[in-house]
C-alpha positions in Angstrom: 10.7 82.8 126.7 11.3 84.3 123.2 8.5 83.4 120.8 9.4 81.7 117.6 8.7 83.8 114.5 5.7 82.8 112.5 5.5 82.8 108.6 3.3 84.9 106.6 1.1 82.2 104.8 -0.3 84.4 102.1 3.0 85.6 101.1 4.5 82.2 101.1 1.5 81.0 98.9 2.1 83.8 96.6 5.7 82.9 96.4 5.2 79.1 95.7 2.6 79.8 93.1 5.1 82.1 91.2 7.6 79.2 90.9 7.6 77.4 87.6 6.9 73.5 87.7 10.8 73.0 86.9 11.8 75.2 89.9 9.4 73.3 92.2 10.7 70.0 90.9 14.3 71.1 91.3 13.5 72.3 94.8 11.9 68.9 95.7 14.7 66.9 94.2 17.4 68.9 96.3 15.4 68.4 99.5 15.1 64.6 98.9 18.8 64.2 98.0 19.7 66.0 101.3 17.3 63.8 103.3 18.6 60.7 101.5 22.4 61.6 102.4 21.5 62.4 106.0 19.6 59.1 106.3 22.4 57.2 104.9 24.8 58.8 107.3 22.4 57.8 110.2 22.0 54.2 109.0 25.7 53.7 108.6 26.3 54.9 112.2 23.3 53.0 113.6 24.6 49.8 112.2 27.8 50.5 114.0 26.0 51.4 117.2 27.0 55.0 117.0 25.2 58.3 116.7 25.5 59.9 113.3 25.3 63.5 114.9 27.9 63.4 117.7 30.0 60.4 116.4 29.9 58.7 119.9 28.8 55.1 120.7 25.2 55.0 121.6 26.2 53.6 125.0 28.8 56.2 125.8 28.4 58.3 129.0 26.3 61.4 128.4 27.9 64.9 128.5 25.5 67.5 129.6 27.5 70.2 128.0 27.0 68.3 124.6 23.4 67.1 124.5 22.4 64.8 121.8 19.2 63.3 120.5 20.5 59.8 120.8 20.1 59.9 124.6 16.5 59.0 124.1 17.4 55.6 123.0 18.3 55.1 126.7 21.4 53.2 125.9 23.3 55.6 128.2 22.5 56.9 131.6 19.8 59.4 130.4 17.4 60.7 133.0 14.2 62.5 132.7 15.5 65.8 134.0 18.2 65.6 131.2 15.4 65.9 128.5 15.1 69.7 128.6 18.9 70.0 127.6 17.7 68.7 124.1 15.1 71.5 123.5 17.6 74.4 122.5 19.4 72.1 120.1 16.9 69.8 118.6 13.4 70.7 117.4 10.3 68.5 117.3 10.9 67.5 113.6 14.6 66.4 114.4 13.7 64.4 117.4 10.6 62.7 115.8 12.6 61.9 112.7 15.3 60.3 114.7 12.9 58.1 116.6 11.0 57.2 113.3 14.4 56.3 111.5 15.4 54.1 114.5 12.0 52.3 114.6 12.2 51.5 110.9 15.6 50.0 111.3 13.8 47.4 113.6 10.5 47.0 111.8 9.5 48.8 108.7 6.4 51.0 108.9 4.8 48.6 111.5 6.4 50.2 114.4 4.9 53.7 113.9 1.2 54.2 114.4 0.5 57.6 112.8 -2.8 56.5 111.4 -5.0 59.7 110.8 -8.1 57.7 111.4 -7.0 57.2 115.1 -5.8 60.7 115.6 -8.2 63.0 117.5 -9.8 65.7 115.4 -8.4 68.3 117.8 -4.9 67.2 117.4 -2.3 68.7 115.0 -0.3 65.6 115.4 -0.7 62.5 117.7 1.2 59.2 117.1 3.3 56.6 118.9 6.6 55.1 117.7 8.0 51.9 119.1 11.7 50.8 119.1 12.9 47.8 120.9 11.3 48.0 124.6 10.7 51.8 124.2 7.5 53.8 123.1 7.6 57.5 122.3 4.5 59.4 121.8 4.3 63.0 120.2 1.2 64.9 120.9 0.2 68.5 119.9 -3.4 69.7 120.3 -4.6 73.0 118.5 -4.3 75.0 121.7 -0.8 73.7 122.2 0.0 75.0 118.8 -1.4 78.5 119.6 -0.2 78.4 123.2 -2.3 78.5 126.4 -3.3 82.2 126.5 -2.7 84.0 130.0 -0.5 81.1 131.3 3.1 80.4 131.7 2.9 78.2 128.7 1.7 80.9 126.2 3.8 79.7 123.4 3.5 77.0 120.7 4.6 73.8 122.3 4.0 70.0 122.0 4.0 67.1 124.5 6.0 64.0 124.8 5.6 60.7 126.5 8.3 58.0 126.9 7.6 54.4 128.1 10.3 51.7 128.8 9.0 48.3 129.2 5.7 49.7 129.4 6.7 51.7 132.6 6.6 55.6 132.7 9.8 57.5 132.2 8.6 60.8 130.9 5.0 61.8 131.1 3.0 64.1 128.9 2.6 66.6 131.7 6.3 66.8 132.6 7.3 69.2 130.0 5.7 71.8 127.5 8.4 71.6 124.7 8.7 74.5 122.6 8.2 74.2 118.8 11.0 75.5 116.9 11.0 78.2 114.1 11.7 75.3 111.7 8.8 73.2 113.3 6.4 76.0 113.0 7.5 76.9 109.4 6.6 73.3 108.3 3.4 73.1 110.4 2.1 76.5 109.5 2.6 75.7 105.8 1.0 72.3 106.0 -2.1 73.6 107.7 -2.5 76.8 105.7 -1.7 75.5 102.4 -2.1 71.6 102.3 -2.6 71.7 98.5 0.9 73.1 98.0 2.8 71.7 100.9 2.9 68.6 103.0 4.9 68.1 106.2 5.9 64.4 106.5 9.2 62.4 107.3 9.8 61.1 103.8 10.3 57.4 103.0 12.8 56.8 105.7 10.7 57.9 108.6 7.3 56.8 107.1 4.9 55.1 109.3 1.8 52.8 108.8 -0.2 55.8 107.4 2.1 55.9 104.4 1.1 52.2 103.7 -2.7 53.3 103.9 -2.1 56.0 101.3 -0.2 53.8 98.9 -1.5 52.2 95.9 -3.2 49.1 97.3 -2.6 46.9 94.2 1.2 47.7 94.4 1.3 47.1 98.0 -0.2 43.6 97.6 2.1 42.9 94.8 5.2 44.1 96.6 4.6 42.9 100.0 6.5 39.6 101.1 5.3 37.1 103.7 6.8 37.4 107.2 6.1 36.2 110.7 3.2 37.6 112.6 5.6 39.4 114.9 7.5 41.1 112.1 4.5 41.9 109.9 3.3 45.4 109.4 -0.1 44.4 107.8 -2.6 41.6 107.6 -4.1 40.4 104.3 -7.4 38.7 104.3 -8.3 37.3 101.0 -11.7 36.1 100.0 -12.0 34.1 96.7 -15.4 33.4 95.2 -15.8 31.6 91.9 -17.6 33.4 89.1 -19.3 32.3 85.8 -19.8 28.8 87.1 -16.1 28.3 87.9 -15.3 26.6 91.2 -11.9 27.0 92.9 -10.7 23.6 94.0 -9.0 22.8 97.3 -5.9 21.6 95.6 -5.5 24.8 93.8 -5.6 26.8 97.0 -3.1 24.2 98.5 -0.9 24.8 95.5 -0.9 28.6 96.1 0.0 28.0 99.8 3.0 26.0 98.8 4.0 28.5 96.1 3.9 31.3 98.7 6.0 29.4 101.3 8.7 28.8 98.6 8.7 32.3 97.0 7.8 34.6 99.9 5.1 36.1 97.8 1.8 36.7 99.6 -1.3 34.5 99.1 -3.2 37.7 98.2 -0.7 38.6 95.3 -0.7 35.0 94.1 -4.4 34.8 94.1 -4.9 37.8 92.0 -2.4 36.5 89.6 -3.8 33.0 89.2 -7.5 33.3 89.7 -8.6 36.8 88.7 -9.9 35.4 85.3 -12.3 32.9 87.0 -12.9 34.2 90.5 -13.9 37.4 92.4 -11.1 38.3 94.7 -11.4 40.7 97.6 -8.3 41.5 99.7 -8.9 43.4 103.0 -5.7 45.0 104.4 -5.5 46.0 108.0 -2.7 46.8 110.3 -0.9 44.1 112.2 -2.0 43.4 115.8 1.6 44.3 116.9 1.0 48.0 115.7 1.6 50.0 118.9 -1.5 51.7 120.2 -1.4 55.6 120.2 -0.9 56.6 123.8 -3.7 59.2 124.7 -3.2 62.4 126.5 -5.8 63.6 129.1 -5.9 67.4 128.5 -6.7 69.6 131.6 -9.6 71.9 131.3 -8.6 75.6 131.5 -10.8 78.3 132.5 
């Protein structure tokens, strides 16, 4: 297998630092516009139950001469042994972005568990994406990224797991999936110069970590109430009267009614109505419905 070319990190750092702020802003805006255009094309096709890449219905019979990433939605007769047909055409970044876009169509942010606090220290990336009855997990340890020296898998790769209705379909150990040149370009940059470059999936492919990184006050203000099944977060708000003020039960009942009528969260209403006479503490945690990150057991190599 031909190895993907690696970037010269120092040369790239020098190049990036040589760019003016206007050039960097223009470059970022150009990439954001391209990403938005591609996502809009995806969304329009998704709502019609079609694939934005090949233009075919998601449930169409697969053609092994024309592999397409939408196969992993398993709306067609996709089998485990068909998966390697995707590798030459679609890199990790493309496959992962597609799963994330699909997941966010069904449940924004809360169907993608990419919390860095739950990622093992030895992993480059490790997260699980849920879409309908399917869960995909992407996993790359540091020794996968460098390749297993002296073995048949001595090349940069990642691992992938797919579960349907909780049952095995593709296991981590089934494939060592090559990281493409594009994948390595993004990962190398994000690891070698995190101060200048971040590899993420933008607003359309964002997971729960994006919410954890957000302005918490803004998150409280802009989040609307939803059913427990649809919710991405749980807000727990503690209200304690200050300077001799007491919060009456009828005041809290009025907030509940206002929340039910407007869809605004109790946390947001409490901060608006009681901040002058109460200490308000809101604890934000992921919903219980956030998928758990599937763990891969790595084999010891001598």
